[in-house]
C-alpha positions in Angstrom: -0.1 -23.6 -34.9 1.1 -24.5 -31.5 4.6 -23.9 -30.3 4.8 -27.5 -29.1 4.8 -28.7 -32.7 6.8 -26.1 -34.6 9.2 -23.3 -34.4 7.3 -19.9 -33.9 6.1 -18.2 -37.0 7.5 -14.9 -35.9 11.2 -15.6 -35.9 14.0 -13.1 -35.5 14.9 -13.3 -39.2 11.4 -12.1 -40.1 11.6 -8.8 -38.2 15.2 -7.7 -38.2 18.1 -7.6 -40.6 16.1 -9.0 -43.5 13.8 -6.0 -43.4 15.9 -3.5 -45.2 13.0 -1.3 -46.5 11.7 1.5 -44.3 8.1 0.6 -45.2 8.6 -3.0 -44.1 10.1 -1.9 -40.8 7.3 0.6 -40.1 4.8 -2.2 -40.8 6.5 -4.4 -38.2 6.6 -1.6 -35.7 2.9 -0.9 -36.1 1.9 -4.6 -36.1 3.6 -4.9 -32.7 2.6 -1.6 -31.2 -1.1 -1.2 -32.2 -2.4 -4.0 -30.0 -0.4 -2.7 -27.0 -1.8 0.8 -27.7 -5.3 -0.5 -28.0 -5.1 -2.4 -24.7 -3.7 0.7 -22.9 -6.4 3.0 -24.4 -9.1 0.6 -23.5 -7.9 0.5 -19.9 -8.0 4.3 -19.7 -11.5 4.4 -21.2 -12.7 1.8 -18.7 -11.3 3.9 -15.8 -13.3 6.8 -17.1 -16.5 4.7 -17.3 -15.9 3.4 -13.7 -15.5 6.9 -12.5 -18.7 7.9 -14.2 -20.6 5.0 -12.6 -19.3 5.8 -9.1 -19.8 9.5 -9.7 -23.6 8.7 -9.7 -23.3 7.8 -6.0 -22.0 11.3 -5.1 -18.8 13.2 -4.6 -17.7 11.3 -1.4 -17.7 7.8 -3.0 -16.0 9.3 -6.1 -13.3 10.9 -4.0 -12.8 7.7 -2.1 -12.3 5.7 -5.3 -9.9 8.4 -6.5 -7.8 8.2 -3.3 -7.9 4.4 -3.2 -7.0 4.2 -6.9 -4.0 6.4 -6.4 -2.9 4.2 -3.4 -3.2 1.0 -5.5 -1.3 2.7 -8.3 1.6 3.3 -5.9 1.5 -0.3 -4.5 1.3 -1.8 -8.0 4.4 0.2 -9.0 6.4 -2.2 -6.7 5.8 -5.1 -9.1 5.6 -3.0 -12.3 9.2 -3.7 -13.3 8.5 -7.4 -13.7 7.0 -6.8 -17.1 10.1 -5.2 -18.6 12.4 -7.6 -16.8 10.7 -10.6 -18.3 10.2 -9.0 -21.7 13.9 -8.0 -22.1 15.2 -11.5 -21.3 12.5 -13.2 -23.5 13.2 -11.0 -26.5 17.0 -11.7 -26.1 16.4 -15.5 -26.0 14.1 -15.1 -29.0 16.7 -13.3 -31.0 19.3 -16.0 -30.0 16.8 -18.6 -31.3 17.0 -20.4 -28.0 13.4 -21.5 -28.4 13.3 -23.8 -25.4 14.7 -21.2 -23.0 12.4 -18.2 -23.8 10.0 -18.8 -20.9 12.8 -19.1 -18.2 12.3 -15.4 -17.3 8.6 -15.9 -17.2 9.0 -18.7 -14.7 11.3 -16.6 -12.6 8.9 -13.6 -12.7 6.0 -15.8 -11.5 8.0 -17.0 -8.5 9.1 -13.4 -7.6 5.4 -12.3 -8.0 4.3 -14.7 -5.3 7.3 -13.9 -3.0 6.7 -10.1 -3.2 2.9 -9.7 -3.7 1.6 -12.1 -1.1 3.3 -10.4 2.0 2.7 -7.0 0.5 -1.0 -7.7 0.1 -1.3 -8.8 3.7 0.6 -5.7 4.9 -1.7 -3.4 2.9 -4.9 -5.1 4.1 -3.7 -4.5 7.7 -2.4 -1.0 7.2 -5.0 0.3 4.7 -6.6 2.9 7.1 -3.2 4.4 7.9 -2.1 4.5 4.3 -5.3 6.3 3.3 -4.8 8.8 6.2 -1.4 9.7 4.8 -3.0 10.6 1.4 -6.2 12.3 2.6 -7.5 13.8 5.9 -11.3 13.5 5.3 -12.7 10.7 7.5 -15.8 10.2 5.3 -13.7 9.9 2.1 -11.2 7.7 3.7 -13.9 5.2 4.9 -14.9 4.7 1.2 -11.2 4.6 0.1 -10.2 1.9 2.6 -13.0 -0.5 1.5 -12.3 0.1 -2.2 -8.5 -0.2 -1.7 -8.8 -3.5 0.2 -10.9 -5.0 -2.5 -8.4 -3.9 -5.1 -5.2 -4.9 -3.2 -6.3 -8.6 -3.0 -5.7 -8.6 -6.8 -2.0 -7.7 -6.4 -0.8 -11.3 -7.1 -2.7 -11.6 -10.4 -1.5 -8.1 -11.4 2.1 -9.1 -10.8 1.7 -12.3 -12.7 -0.2 -10.6 -15.6 2.8 -8.3 -15.9 5.0 -11.3 -16.3 2.8 -13.0 -18.9 2.5 -9.8 -20.8 6.3 -9.4 -20.8 6.8 -13.0 -22.2 4.2 -12.8 -25.0 5.3 -9.2 -26.0 8.9 -10.4 -26.0 8.1 -13.0 -28.7 6.1 -10.5 -30.7 2.6 -11.9 -29.8 1.3 -8.5 -28.7 -2.2 -9.2 -30.2 -2.8 -11.6 -27.3 -2.5 -8.8 -24.8 -5.3 -6.8 -26.5 -7.7 -9.7 -26.8 -7.3 -10.7 -23.1 -7.6 -7.1 -22.0 -10.9 -6.8 -23.9 -12.2 -10.0 -22.2 -11.1 -8.6 -18.8 -12.9 -5.3 -19.5 -16.1 -7.1 -20.4 -16.0 -9.0 -17.1 -15.1 -5.8 -15.2 -17.8 -3.7 -16.7 -20.6 -6.3 -16.1 -19.4 -7.1 -12.6 -18.9 -3.5 -11.5 -22.3 -2.4 -12.7 -24.0 -5.2 -10.9 -22.0 -4.8 -7.7 -22.1 -1.0 -7.5 -25.9 -0.8 -8.0 -27.0 -4.3 -6.8 -28.3 -5.5 -10.2 -29.2 -9.1 -11.2 -29.5 -10.2 -7.6 -26.0 -9.0 -6.6 -25.4 -7.1 -3.4 -25.3 -3.3 -3.8 -21.8 -2.5 -2.6 -21.5 1.1 -3.8 -18.0 2.3 -4.5 -16.5 -1.0 -3.1 -18.3 -2.8 -5.9 -16.1 -1.1 -8.4 -13.0 -2.5 -6.6 -14.6 -6.0 -6.4 -15.5 -6.0 -10.1 -12.0 -5.0 -11.1 -10.4 -7.6 -8.9 -12.7 -10.3 -10.3 -11.7 -9.3 -13.9 -8.0 -9.5 -13.0 -8.4 -13.1 -11.6 -10.3 -14.0 -14.8 -7.5 -12.4 -16.9 -4.8 -14.4 -15.0 -6.7 -17.6 -15.6 -6.8 -16.9 -19.4 -3.1 -16.0 -19.5 -2.2 -19.2 -17.6 -4.4 -21.4 -19.7 -3.1 -20.0 -23.0 0.5 -20.3 -21.8 0.0 -23.9 -20.7 -1.2 -24.7 -24.2 1.3 -22.8 -26.3 4.4 -22.0 -24.2 5.4 -25.4 -22.9 8.0 -25.8 -25.7 9.6 -22.6 -24.5 10.2 -24.1 -21.1 7.1 -22.7 -19.3 6.9 -24.4 -15.9 9.3 -27.1 -17.2 11.7 -26.7 -14.2 12.4 -24.5 -11.2 13.9 -21.2 -12.2 17.7 -21.0 -12.0 19.2 -18.7 -9.4 20.9 -16.8 -12.2 17.6 -16.1 -14.0 15.9 -15.0 -10.7 18.8 -12.6 -10.0 18.8 -11.2 -13.5 15.0 -10.7 -13.4 15.3 -8.9 -10.1 18.3 -6.8 -11.4 16.1 -5.6 -14.3 12.8 -5.3 -12.4 13.9 -3.4 -9.3 15.2 -0.2 -11.0 12.1 0.0 -13.2 9.8 -0.5 -10.2 11.7 2.1 -8.1 11.5 4.5 -11.0 7.7 4.1 -11.3 7.2 4.6 -7.6 9.1 7.8 -7.5 7.8 9.0 -10.8 4.3 8.7 -9.4 5.4 10.5 -6.2 6.7 13.3 -8.4 3.2 13.9 -9.7 2.0 14.1 -6.1 4.7 16.7 -5.5 3.7 18.6 -8.6 0.1 18.9 -7.2 1.5 19.9 -3.8 3.3 22.8 -5.6 0.1 23.7 -7.5 -1.8 23.7 -4.2 0.5 26.6 -3.1 -0.7 28.6 -6.1 -4.4 28.0 -5.6 -7.4 25.7 -6.0 -8.0 26.7 -9.6 -4.4 25.7 -10.6 -4.9 22.3 -8.9 -8.2 21.7 -10.8 -6.8 22.8 -14.2 -3.5 20.9 -13.5 -5.5 17.7 -12.9 -7.1 18.0 -16.3 -3.9 18.8 -18.1 -1.9 15.9 -16.4 -4.7 13.4 -17.1 -4.9 14.5 -20.7 -1.2 14.2 -21.2 -1.0 10.8 -19.6 -3.7 9.6 -21.9 -2.3 11.0 -25.1 1.3 9.7 -24.6 0.0 6.1 -24.5 0.7 5.6 -28.2 4.3 6.6 -27.6 4.5 4.2 -24.7 3.0 1.4 -26.8 5.5 2.1 -29.6 8.3 2.1 -27.1 7.2 -1.3 -25.8 7.5 -2.6 -29.4 11.0 -1.1 -29.6 11.8 -3.0 -26.4 11.1 -6.3 -28.1 12.8 -5.4 -31.4 15.9 -4.1 -29.8 16.2 -7.1 -27.5 15.9 -9.5 -30.4 18.5 -7.7 -32.5 20.9 -7.8 -29.5 20.2 -11.5 -29.1 21.5 -12.0 -32.7 24.5 -9.7 -31.9 23.3 -7.2 -34.5 24.1 -4.0 -32.6 23.7 -1.8 -35.7 20.2 -3.1 -36.3 19.2 -2.6 -32.7 20.3 1.0 -32.8 18.4 1.5 -36.1 15.2 0.1 -34.5 15.3 2.8 -31.9 15.4 5.6 -34.4 12.8 3.9 -36.7 10.3 3.7 -33.8 10.9 7.4 -33.0 10.2 8.3 -36.6 6.8 6.5 -36.3 6.1 8.0 -32.8 6.7 11.6 -33.8 3.9 12.0 -36.4 1.5 9.9 -34.3 1.9 12.1 -31.3 1.8 15.3 -33.4 -1.5 14.2 -34.9 -2.9 13.7 -31.3 -1.5 17.1 -30.2 -3.0 19.2 -33.0 -6.5 19.5 -31.6 -5.0 20.7 -28.3 -3.0 23.4 -30.2 -5.8 24.5 -32.5 -8.9 24.3 -30.2 -7.7 24.6 -26.6 -11.0 26.1 -25.3 -13.1 23.4 -26.9 -11.0 20.6 -25.4 -10.9 22.2 -22.0 -14.7 22.7 -22.2 -15.2 19.0 -22.2 -13.8 18.9 -18.6 -14.2 22.4 -17.2 -17.4 24.4 -17.1 -16.1 27.7 -15.6 -14.9 30.3 -18.1 -12.1 31.5 -15.8 -10.7 28.0 -15.4 -10.8 27.5 -19.2 -9.0 30.8 -19.7 -6.4 29.8 -17.1 -5.8 26.5 -18.8 -5.7 27.7 -22.4 -1.9 28.4 -22.8 -0.8 25.5 -20.5 -2.9 23.1 -22.7 -1.1 24.3 -25.8 2.2 23.8 -24.0 1.0 20.3 -23.1 0.5 19.6 -26.8 4.1 20.6 -27.5 5.3 18.5 -24.6 3.5 15.4 -26.0 5.5 15.8 -29.3 8.7 16.6 -27.5 8.3 13.5 -25.4 8.5 11.1 -28.4 12.2 10.3 -28.2 12.2 9.9 -24.4 9.2 7.6 -24.5 10.7 5.3 -27.2 14.3 5.3 -26.1 13.5 4.7 -22.4 11.6 1.6 -23.4 14.2 0.5 -25.9 16.9 0.9 -23.3 14.9 -1.4 -21.0 14.9 -4.0 -23.8 18.7 -3.7 -23.8 18.9 -4.2 -20.1 19.9 -0.6 -19.3 17.2 -0.3 -16.5 19.5 1.5 -14.1 20.3 4.1 -16.8 16.6 4.7 -17.4 15.9 5.1 -13.7 18.7 7.5 -12.9 18.0 9.7 -16.0 14.3 9.9 -15.4 14.4 10.5 -11.7 17.4 12.9 -11.9 15.6 15.2 -14.4 12.3 15.0 -12.6 13.4 15.5 -9.0 16.6 17.5 -9.3 15.6 19.7 -12.3 11.9 19.9 -13.0 10.3 19.9 -9.5 12.8 22.5 -7.9 12.4 24.8 -11.0 8.6 24.4 -10.9 8.6 25.6 -7.3 11.0 28.4 -8.0 9.3 29.7 -11.1 5.7 28.9 -10.2 5.6 29.8 -6.5 8.7 31.9 -5.6 8.7 34.0 -8.8 4.8 33.9 -8.9 4.5 32.9 -12.5 1.9 30.4 -11.5 0.5 27.5 -13.6 1.7 29.0 -16.9 5.2 29.3 -15.6 5.3 25.8 -14.3 4.1 24.5 -17.6 6.9 26.4 -19.5 9.4 24.8 -17.1 7.8 21.4 -17.8 8.2 22.0 -21.6 11.9 22.7 -21.2 12.2 19.6 -18.9 10.5 17.4 -21.5 12.9 18.7 -24.3 15.9 18.1 -22.1 14.6 14.6 -21.2 14.3 13.6 -24.9 17.6 15.1 -25.8 19.4 13.2 -23.0 17.9 9.9 -23.9 18.8 10.5 -27.6 22.4 11.1 -26.6 22.4 7.9 -24.5 21.0 5.9 -27.3 23.4 7.2 -29.9 26.4 6.6 -27.8 25.5 2.9 -27.8 27.1 1.7 -24.6 23.9 -0.2 -23.8 24.7 -2.6 -26.6 27.4 -4.3 -24.5 25.0 -5.2 -21.6 24.2 -8.9 -21.0 20.6 -10.0 -20.2 
């Protein structure tokens, strides 16, 4: 039933204080989180498929796509915070039952998307060769990377706007829409990329650039679907009803900037980690890449559950039910822990078999055995940090999340990783032991912040 004719079926009363039973609350959490997790996992799977297709062209095109992909990840981080900024405000209005004001943050986010993404796109198109040269020094690889990057960066506007639409619909607990649109985008991306990479069905054979062109096409198709659906079903919430108020624009920026800044420097922190590993040896870099990619893939369920917590906490705060908001945080952690433990068990029990899927040298597998088991422990220890960080974003504590995350990463983990791994010569294993301690400290710190509850007084 359309929102233009009735109040939304998923009201605050349905998913908050009235749900006293733990089983009911877990069902709500999973109903919200599973579509988000599915969308994230499908994106990761598609990235692997794209890499496999480009890999058929040789190592230089594959390396170029890798470099260009990392560059687009850094640029996309600039607008990443729009998603949480829109979602936090939308969830708060939903909890307040201010039905006609829920899309105000979406309107503001779309305006900011244009204002930021258009000039940034033009700058990146102009400076693409210089940006690639900062990341990599191989001219042949950079030639592929520049073309791929330019195709990808022209989709920065739809990426920013999709973040805003996702934030709005997740904020009113319509997370299933995200998964459905992601699957449609993946279908377009897969078909277009195959055709453009290899020149099938009368399309030009563009090589690695075809992968970038196919992804960009899918993003524009995805934006069209989000916009069409929102025009049909979000008009009653104020979608495009009026120009965004200055207060809403400023609030969206206040929430988005710290989160975007955090993402940029968090990504830079991984670049620094690989720089440290490079001082140990090529083998450590190769194994480190596998371990990091595995951990980033396996924590996605925790991130998805955290995004569900963002909406649930924001809606409870909108009803001024601070006790229920705090309880949602712990409830989501109680769901995330067994989920991440289940994913970590194969890494603990069969490290050689898991590493053998990616590495084919017995010495590399032996080097990665203990670090992979430590990675499994990290995934479980990360549960509280993954959930509480997102829940704090839902409460509007974006600055707290940023300062906590970056302080521990840049002032604790990275210096200790250098000292233990390089200076004390404990190598890859030593760095991964440091990382395990860092992840434990990270979760403990976020749990203390959550329990103290100062975030409940923030206005959004």
